[in-house]
C-alpha positions as CSV (number, residue, x, y, z in Angstrom):
1,X,139.3,88.5,68.4
2,X,138.4,87.3,71.9
3,X,141.6,86.9,73.9
4,X,141.8,84.7,77.0
5,X,144.6,85.5,79.5
6,X,147.0,82.6,79.7
7,X,149.8,84.0,81.9
8,X,148.4,82.8,85.2
9,X,151.6,83.2,87.1
10,X,151.0,80.2,89.4
11,X,153.9,79.4,91.8
12,X,156.1,76.5,90.7
13,X,155.9,74.8,94.1
14,X,153.0,73.6,96.2
15,X,151.2,76.2,98.4
16,X,148.5,75.1,100.8
17,X,146.7,78.0,102.4
18,X,143.5,76.2,103.9
19,X,142.7,72.9,105.3
20,X,141.8,70.4,102.7
21,X,139.3,70.5,101.3
22,X,138.8,74.2,101.7
23,X,135.4,75.8,102.4
24,X,134.6,76.5,98.7
25,X,135.8,73.0,97.7
26,X,133.6,71.4,100.3
27,X,130.6,73.2,99.0
28,X,131.2,72.2,95.4
29,X,131.8,68.6,96.4
30,X,128.4,68.6,98.2
31,X,126.7,70.1,95.1
32,X,128.3,67.4,93.0
33,X,127.1,64.5,95.1
34,X,123.5,65.7,94.7
35,X,123.5,65.7,90.9
36,X,126.3,63.5,89.4
37,X,126.6,59.8,88.9
38,X,128.3,58.0,91.9
39,X,130.2,55.9,89.3
40,X,132.9,58.5,89.0
41,X,136.1,57.7,90.9
42,X,137.4,60.5,93.0
43,X,140.5,59.7,94.9
44,X,140.6,62.9,97.0
45,X,138.4,66.0,97.2
46,X,140.4,68.2,94.7
47,X,138.2,70.9,93.1
48,X,140.4,72.5,90.4
49,X,140.0,76.1,89.3
50,X,142.9,76.6,86.9
51,X,146.2,75.2,85.8
52,X,149.5,76.2,84.3
53,X,152.3,73.9,83.3
54,X,152.6,71.2,86.0
55,X,150.7,73.3,88.7
56,X,147.0,73.5,89.4
57,X,145.1,75.7,91.8
58,X,141.9,74.8,93.5
59,X,138.9,77.0,94.2
60,X,140.3,78.0,97.6
61,X,143.7,79.1,96.3
62,X,145.7,76.0,97.2
63,X,148.3,75.2,94.6
64,X,149.4,71.6,93.8
65,X,152.2,69.9,91.9
66,X,150.5,67.7,89.4
67,X,152.1,64.3,88.7
68,X,148.9,63.0,87.1
69,X,148.3,65.2,84.0
70,X,144.6,64.4,84.2
71,X,145.6,60.7,83.8
72,X,148.4,61.3,81.2
73,X,146.2,63.7,79.2
74,X,147.7,67.2,79.5
75,X,150.9,66.2,77.8
76,X,152.0,69.8,77.0
77,X,151.1,71.0,80.5
78,X,148.0,72.8,81.7
79,X,147.0,75.7,79.5
80,X,150.1,75.7,77.3
81,X,150.1,79.1,75.5
82,X,150.5,77.6,72.0
83,X,147.6,75.1,72.5
84,X,145.3,77.8,74.0
85,X,146.2,80.1,71.0
86,X,145.3,77.3,68.5
87,X,142.0,76.6,70.3
88,X,141.1,80.3,70.5
89,X,141.8,80.9,66.8
90,X,140.0,77.8,65.6
91,X,137.0,78.4,67.8
92,X,136.6,81.9,66.5
93,X,136.4,80.4,62.9
94,X,134.5,77.1,63.3
95,X,133.3,75.1,66.3
96,X,131.8,72.2,64.6
97,X,130.8,70.8,61.2
98,X,130.7,67.0,61.5
99,X,133.6,65.4,59.8
100,X,131.3,62.4,59.2
101,X,129.4,64.4,56.6
102,X,131.7,67.2,55.5
103,X,135.3,68.3,55.2
104,X,137.5,70.8,57.0
105,X,141.2,71.3,56.9
106,X,142.3,70.9,60.6
107,X,140.9,67.3,60.5
108,X,142.9,66.6,57.3
109,X,146.0,68.3,58.4
110,X,146.2,66.3,61.7
111,X,145.3,63.1,59.9
112,X,148.2,63.7,57.5
113,X,150.6,64.5,60.4
114,X,149.7,61.3,62.3
115,X,149.7,59.1,59.2
116,X,153.2,60.1,58.2
117,X,154.5,59.4,61.7
118,X,152.7,56.0,62.1
119,X,155.1,53.1,62.8
120,X,153.8,51.2,59.8
121,X,155.7,50.1,56.6
122,X,156.1,53.1,54.4
123,X,154.9,52.9,50.8
124,X,157.1,53.3,47.8
125,X,155.0,56.1,46.4
126,X,155.9,59.6,47.6
127,X,152.2,60.6,47.5
128,X,150.9,57.7,49.6
129,X,150.7,57.6,53.4
130,X,151.6,54.6,55.7
131,X,148.3,54.9,57.6
132,X,144.7,56.0,57.4
133,X,143.1,57.7,60.4
134,X,139.7,57.5,62.0
135,X,139.1,60.2,64.6
136,X,137.1,59.5,67.8
137,X,136.3,61.3,71.1
138,X,138.1,59.0,73.5
139,X,140.4,56.0,74.1
140,X,137.4,53.7,74.7
141,X,135.8,54.8,71.4
142,X,139.1,54.2,69.6
143,X,139.2,50.7,71.0
144,X,135.6,50.1,70.0
145,X,136.3,51.1,66.5
146,X,139.4,48.9,66.3
147,X,137.4,45.9,67.3
148,X,135.0,46.6,64.5
149,X,137.7,47.2,62.0
150,X,139.6,44.0,62.9
151,X,136.5,41.9,62.6
152,X,135.4,43.6,59.4
153,X,138.7,43.2,57.6
154,X,139.6,39.6,58.7
155,X,136.0,38.3,58.6
156,X,136.8,36.6,61.9
157,X,135.2,37.0,65.4
158,X,137.6,36.0,68.1
159,X,140.0,38.4,70.0
160,X,142.8,37.8,72.4
161,X,143.3,40.4,75.2
162,X,145.3,40.4,78.4
163,X,144.6,40.2,82.1
164,X,145.3,43.6,83.8
165,X,144.5,45.4,80.6
166,X,142.4,48.5,80.6
167,X,140.8,49.5,77.2
168,X,137.7,51.5,78.4
169,X,134.3,51.0,79.9
170,X,131.9,51.0,76.9
171,X,130.7,47.5,76.0
172,X,133.3,46.4,73.4
173,X,136.2,48.1,75.2
174,X,135.0,46.7,78.6
175,X,134.9,43.2,77.1
176,X,138.6,43.6,76.4
177,X,139.3,45.2,79.8
178,X,140.7,42.8,82.4
179,X,141.7,45.3,85.1
180,X,139.3,45.2,88.0
181,X,136.2,43.1,88.7
182,X,134.1,46.2,89.6
183,X,134.5,47.5,86.0
184,X,132.7,44.4,84.6
185,X,130.4,43.4,87.5
186,X,126.7,43.3,86.8
187,X,127.0,44.4,83.2
188,X,126.9,41.1,81.5
189,X,126.6,39.5,79.1
190,X,129.6,41.2,77.5
191,X,130.7,41.1,73.8
192,X,131.4,37.4,73.1
193,X,134.6,35.9,71.7
194,X,137.2,37.6,73.9
195,X,139.8,35.4,75.6
196,X,142.2,36.9,78.3
197,X,145.7,35.6,79.0
198,X,148.4,37.0,81.5
199,X,150.3,40.0,80.2
200,X,153.9,40.5,79.4
201,X,155.6,37.1,79.7
202,X,156.7,34.4,77.3
203,X,155.1,31.9,79.5
204,X,151.8,33.5,78.7
205,X,152.4,33.3,75.0
206,X,153.5,29.7,75.4
207,X,150.1,29.0,76.9
208,X,148.4,30.8,74.0
209,X,150.2,28.8,71.3
210,X,150.6,25.5,73.0
211,X,147.4,25.2,74.9
212,X,144.6,27.6,73.7
213,X,145.4,27.5,70.0
214,X,145.4,23.7,70.1
215,X,142.3,23.2,72.2
216,X,139.6,25.9,72.4
217,X,140.8,28.9,70.4
218,X,141.3,28.1,66.6
219,X,143.9,30.7,65.5
220,X,142.4,30.8,62.0
221,X,139.3,32.4,63.7
222,X,141.1,35.0,65.7
223,X,140.8,38.5,64.3
224,X,143.1,40.4,66.6
225,X,145.4,40.3,69.6
226,X,144.9,43.6,71.4
227,X,147.8,44.6,73.6
228,X,149.2,47.6,75.4
229,X,152.8,48.3,74.6
230,X,153.2,49.2,78.4
231,X,150.2,48.1,80.5
232,X,148.7,51.2,82.0
233,X,145.9,50.8,84.6
234,X,147.3,47.3,85.2
235,X,150.4,48.8,87.0
236,X,152.7,50.4,84.4
237,X,154.0,47.0,83.5
238,X,156.8,46.8,81.0
239,X,156.7,43.4,79.1
240,X,159.6,41.0,79.0
241,X,162.1,41.4,76.3
242,X,160.9,39.9,73.0
243,X,157.3,39.7,74.2
244,X,155.8,42.3,71.7
245,X,158.1,41.0,68.9
246,X,156.8,37.5,69.5
247,X,153.1,38.7,69.3
248,X,154.0,40.2,65.9
249,X,155.3,36.8,64.8
250,X,152.3,35.0,66.1
251,X,150.0,37.4,64.2
252,X,152.0,37.0,61.0
253,X,151.9,33.2,61.3
254,X,148.2,33.0,61.6
255,X,146.9,36.1,59.7
256,X,145.9,37.8,62.9
257,X,145.9,41.6,63.3
258,X,148.1,43.1,66.0
259,X,146.3,46.0,67.7
260,X,148.3,48.1,70.0
261,X,146.5,50.3,72.6
262,X,148.6,53.5,73.0
263,X,145.9,55.5,74.7
264,X,147.9,56.0,77.8
265,X,151.4,55.2,76.6
266,X,151.3,57.1,73.4
267,X,151.8,60.7,72.2
268,X,155.3,61.2,73.5
269,X,154.8,60.0,77.1
270,X,157.6,57.4,76.9
271,X,160.0,59.7,74.9
272,X,158.8,58.2,71.6
273,X,155.6,59.3,69.8
274,X,154.3,55.7,70.3
275,X,155.6,53.5,73.0
276,X,155.8,50.5,70.6
277,X,158.6,52.2,68.8
278,X,160.9,51.3,71.7
279,X,160.7,47.7,70.5
280,X,160.9,48.2,66.8
281,X,157.6,46.4,66.2
282,X,155.2,47.5,63.4
283,X,151.5,46.8,64.5
284,X,148.6,46.7,62.2
285,X,146.3,49.1,64.1
286,X,147.1,51.7,66.8
287,X,144.5,53.2,69.1
288,X,145.3,56.5,70.9
289,X,143.6,59.4,72.8
290,X,144.6,61.0,76.1
291,X,147.6,63.1,75.3
292,X,146.8,63.6,71.6
293,X,145.2,67.1,72.1
294,X,146.5,68.3,75.5
295,X,143.1,68.0,77.1
296,X,140.6,68.5,74.3
297,X,138.4,65.4,73.8
298,X,140.0,63.6,70.9
299,X,141.2,60.1,70.0
300,X,142.3,58.2,66.8
301,X,142.5,54.9,65.2
302,X,145.6,54.5,63.0
303,X,145.5,51.6,60.6
304,X,147.6,50.4,57.7
305,X,145.8,51.7,54.6
306,X,144.9,48.3,53.1
307,X,143.0,47.4,56.3
308,X,140.7,50.5,56.4
309,X,138.4,49.4,53.6
310,X,135.1,49.6,55.4
311,X,132.4,51.5,53.3
312,X,130.7,54.8,54.1
313,X,128.3,54.5,57.0
314,X,129.9,51.4,58.4
315,X,131.6,53.4,61.1
316,X,131.1,57.1,62.0
317,X,130.9,59.7,64.7
318,X,129.3,63.1,65.1
319,X,132.0,64.8,67.2
320,X,135.1,62.8,66.5
321,X,137.7,65.0,64.7
322,X,136.1,68.2,65.9
323,X,137.9,71.1,64.3
324,X,138.9,72.8,67.7
325,X,140.2,69.5,69.0
326,X,142.1,68.9,65.9
327,X,143.7,72.3,66.1
328,X,144.8,71.5,69.6
329,X,146.1,68.2,68.3
330,X,148.2,69.9,65.6
331,X,149.7,72.3,68.2
332,X,150.3,69.4,70.6
333,X,152.2,67.3,68.0
334,X,154.4,70.3,67.1
335,X,155.3,70.8,70.8
336,X,156.0,67.2,71.4
337,X,158.5,67.1,68.5
338,X,160.1,70.5,69.4
339,X,161.4,69.3,72.7
340,X,158.8,67.7,75.0
341,X,159.6,64.1,73.9
342,X,163.2,64.8,74.6
343,X,162.3,66.2,78.0
344,X,160.2,63.2,78.7
345,X,163.2,61.0,78.2
346,X,165.6,63.2,80.2
347,X,163.2,63.8,83.1
348,X,162.1,60.1,83.1
349,X,165.7,59.0,83.6
350,X,166.0,61.5,86.5
351,X,162.7,60.3,88.0
352,X,163.8,56.6,87.8
353,X,167.2,57.5,89.3
354,X,165.5,59.4,92.2
355,X,163.0,56.7,92.8
356,X,165.8,54.1,92.9
357,X,167.4,56.3,95.7
358,X,164.1,56.4,97.5
359,X,164.0,52.6,97.3
360,X,167.4,52.4,98.8
361,X,166.3,54.6,101.7
362,X,162.8,53.0,102.1
363,X,162.7,49.3,101.0
364,X,158.9,49.3,101.2
365,X,159.1,51.3,97.9
366,X,160.0,48.9,95.0
367,X,162.5,49.7,92.3
368,X,160.8,51.9,89.6
369,X,159.7,50.6,86.2
370,X,158.5,52.3,83.0
371,X,159.8,54.4,80.2
372,X,160.1,58.2,79.8
373,X,157.5,59.9,82.1
374,X,155.4,56.7,82.4
375,X,156.9,55.4,85.7
376,X,155.5,53.5,88.6
377,X,156.6,52.0,91.9
378,X,154.9,49.4,94.1
379,X,154.4,49.8,97.8
380,X,155.3,46.7,99.9
381,X,154.7,45.5,103.4
382,X,157.4,44.4,105.7
383,X,157.3,40.9,104.2
384,X,157.7,42.2,100.7
385,X,154.0,41.7,99.7
386,X,152.1,44.3,97.8
387,X,150.5,46.8,100.2
388,X,147.6,48.8,98.8
389,X,146.8,50.3,102.1
390,X,150.3,52.0,102.3
391,X,149.9,53.1,98.7
392,X,146.5,54.7,99.4
393,X,147.9,56.4,102.5
394,X,150.7,58.0,100.6
395,X,148.4,59.2,97.9
396,X,146.1,60.8,100.5
397,X,148.8,62.4,102.5
398,X,150.6,63.7,99.4
399,X,147.4,65.5,98.5
400,X,147.3,67.2,101.9
401,X,150.9,68.3,101.3
402,X,150.2,69.7,97.8
403,X,151.2,66.7,95.6
404,X,148.8,65.0,93.2
405,X,149.3,61.3,92.6
406,X,147.3,58.4,91.3
407,X,147.5,54.7,91.9
408,X,147.4,51.9,89.4
409,X,147.7,48.1,89.5
410,X,147.3,46.5,92.9
411,X,149.6,48.6,95.0
412,X,151.4,51.0,92.6
413,X,151.8,54.7,92.5
414,X,152.1,56.0,88.9
415,X,154.0,59.1,87.9
416,X,152.6,60.5,84.6
417,X,153.2,64.3,84.9
418,X,152.9,66.8,82.1
419,X,155.9,66.5,79.8
420,X,157.0,70.0,80.7
421,X,158.0,69.0,84.2
422,X,161.5,70.1,85.2
423,X,164.1,68.6,87.6
424,X,163.3,70.8,90.5
425,X,159.6,69.7,90.4
426,X,160.7,66.1,90.3
427,X,162.8,66.6,93.4
428,X,160.0,68.4,95.2
429,X,157.7,65.4,94.5
430,X,160.2,62.9,95.7
431,X,160.9,65.0,98.9
432,X,157.2,65.1,99.8
433,X,156.9,61.3,99.4
434,X,160.1,60.9,101.4
435,X,158.6,63.0,104.2
436,X,155.5,60.9,104.3
437,X,157.4,57.6,104.4
438,X,159.5,59.1,107.3
439,X,156.5,60.2,109.3
């Protein structure tokens, strides 16, 4: 069988050997600009060659500490040996045989493993599962399918979503997204029937119940409330205590489905398989992707079995549930439960403690927020207002020093490293940021 070397022996600390971008990276960036869509967002000119654990190397031999995980995707780290082995073995047997039309065991096995772990009511029968699964290729596609399923099951058309939310850029998902104007500008008309309210506060839910439901938004016509357990692109915002529980009660009161987007927060990132588990809330539908298969393109819709009654042909996909991606997903889930979720909790506590110390030294860094390894801080000006220019400067200078960071929200830096990160690497990251703030 073909064997791909996976012991890359990258250093565990940043190593910068050229100016950035280096000559090979500059050439590839120029080639890219000539042939790829300008709609891609590139925060800095990183041209990656390979990765291992929390480290990535560019084409010029520069090595970076990765606190982004490909936007929370490489949950088990770059090129985890067990994930690579699963991909190798499955790809040697079967690359594709559309799960829309046929059957193959990796798709069934991953569906079983996700279904039994879904935070839904468990049936009395030992042979029944608490969820049914539809596999997709991405988070946006998962959210598209959830919209369709909610409307199909309830026979209602209206949807409530939240300002600051990011659910994807395809038309249905974009219609739910309320993150940045540029993501919606010049693409209208969008999918009708979506109403946005502020995220995370009881005042917002008061507005929904006392104003919108009594004036322009008949609750008996609302199919779903779509909410992130922790808001991702909106700034890694953790909602007020009781917020998610109250949404559950509102949905129960009016026959509305609670759809929880776990695309960024799910798959172990917060120390639980799904972030919603921190609040003990059982949704009706969960959407996920990103960390589900350690970098292979895969997403999923998890729904209570009685909801997923749509007939053959009503929703399908050619590539969703690809056998190689499912094999990676099975290996990923095994690794998450064999220690990586525990590490996410422990390292997340260390990260927040370290960021709190950073705040005490540098008041222009806010106190941290988040759960597990889904953590963010805001950057502030001297008057205490959000300062996106300082945030952007830190991200750019961190890149030049070998640290990969991403922004979110209006002026936040997010920390969403691979779940294999250790305490030494967290301290290296914080030391680099401290040096930038001191300069």
